[in-house]
N, C-alpha and C positions, 0 to 999 in steps of 0.2 A: 445688659449688666456685664461688667468685667470682673473676673475673679482671678487673683494672682496667688500662686503658691510658691514656696521656696523649694528649689530643686533638692536640697539636702534634707528636707523634712519628710521622712518615710511614713510618718503617721498620717499624712494627708493623702496618700495614694488611694486609700479606700474612699475618701470623700470625692476625689476626682472621678473614680469609677461610678459612684452613686449618681453624681451630677450628670455624667455622660449618658447614663442609662435612663434617667428620668427627665432631664431637662437639656437635651442636646443643643438648644438654642443659646445657652449661656456660654459666653466666651471665656475660655480657660487658658491661662498662660502660666509658665513656670519661670520665675526669676532666679538669678544666681543666688541672691540673698535679699531677704526683706528687712534686714537690719534689726531683727528682734531675736537674736540667738538664744538669749536666756529663756524665752518662752518656747522657741522652736525646738529646743532639745527635748522638751518634756510633753508638749501638747501639739495637736494639729492646729495650724494657724493658716489664715488666708487674709488677703486684703480684698475687700469688696468696695469698689468705687472709692478707693483711698482710705477706707475705714478698716482698721485691723480687727479681726475676729479671732478669738482664741477659744477653742472648744475643749471640753473635758475629755472627749473621745471623738472618734470619727462621726458617729451619728449625731452627736451634739453640734459639731461644727456644720455638718450638712443641714440640720434643721435651722441653724442661725442664718446660713446663706440663703436658704429657700424662703425664710421669713422676710428677706429683703426684696423679694420679687414684687 
């Protein structure tokens, strides 16, 4: 599984930490921009295998990503 985060989205840092601690086999990368700035400003977001996921908070996004395993 490949998970991409936007470098500018500080809300996603907690999600990255949770994934690294619990699922180190998941490939994580940071892109300069995911092209979803209107969502990125207010929510943690990630692209999982080209699907955009938008969480209410870090835990919500983490659960959404893990459910894709």
